[in-house]
N, C-alpha and C positions, 0 to 999 in steps of 0.2 A: 646159224648158231648150232653148235653141237652140244649135247648133253654130256656132262662128265660121266666117265665110266664109273663102275662100282668102286674101284680102288681109288680113283681120284676124289670121289664123293666122300669116302671114308677119310682120306687125308685132309680134306677141306674141313670136315667136322672135327678131326683131331686138332687141326690148327686153330679153329675157332675156340675150342675148349681150352687149349693152351693159352690163347690170348685172354680168355675170360679168367683163367687161374692167375695169369700175370697181373692183370688189373686188380684182382681181389688181394693178391699178396702185396701189391704196392700200397693199397689202402691200409692194410694191417701194419706194414712197416712204418708208414706215415703216422698212423694213430699212436703206435708205441713210441715213436720218436718224439712226439709232441707231448707225451704225459709228463706231469710233474714228477720229480724224483721220489716223492713219498707216496705216490699212488700205488694201489695194489693191482695186481694182474693175476687173472685166473685162467687156467687152461682146462679145456674140456677133454675128458677121457675119451678116447676113440670108441665109437659105437655105444656111447653111454650119455646120459644126461647129468653126469657127475662132474663137478668142477673142483679143482684143486688150486690152492694158492701157488703161484710161480714167481720166480726171480724175473723182474722186468728186463735187466740187462741181458740175461741168458735167453729169455724168450725173444727179444729183439734181435740178438745175434743169430739165433736159429731161423727166425723168419727172414732175415737177410740172406742167410745161406740158401734157403728154399728158393728166394727170389732169384738169386744168381744161378741156380740150377735150371730154373724154368727159363730164364733168359738165354742160357746156354743151349737148351733144347730148341728154343725158338730160332736161334741163330743157325743151329745145324739144319733145321728145316728150310730156312731161307737159302742157305748155301747149297742144299741139295736141289732145290727148285732152280736156282740159277744155273747149276751145272746141267740140268736137264734141258734147259732153254738153249744153252750154247750148243748142245749136241745136234 
């Protein structure tokens, strides 16, 4: 059994972090999708403990877009790994 090189270890950590973010985003999208129409949604300001009222449908749309981008990045990593295996 060989140990992963420094570059491979970093890629593995990046992939694990990406998988964690995808799972987290899926939960957010699911929670927003299942909210009743009259429920209020608040968004946290970056680097702050302040929350502001946000539009539920707009927030859901933005979260779906983020999930799509994360899935696309994950697919690119998978494709690059498959290409390396074929070589």
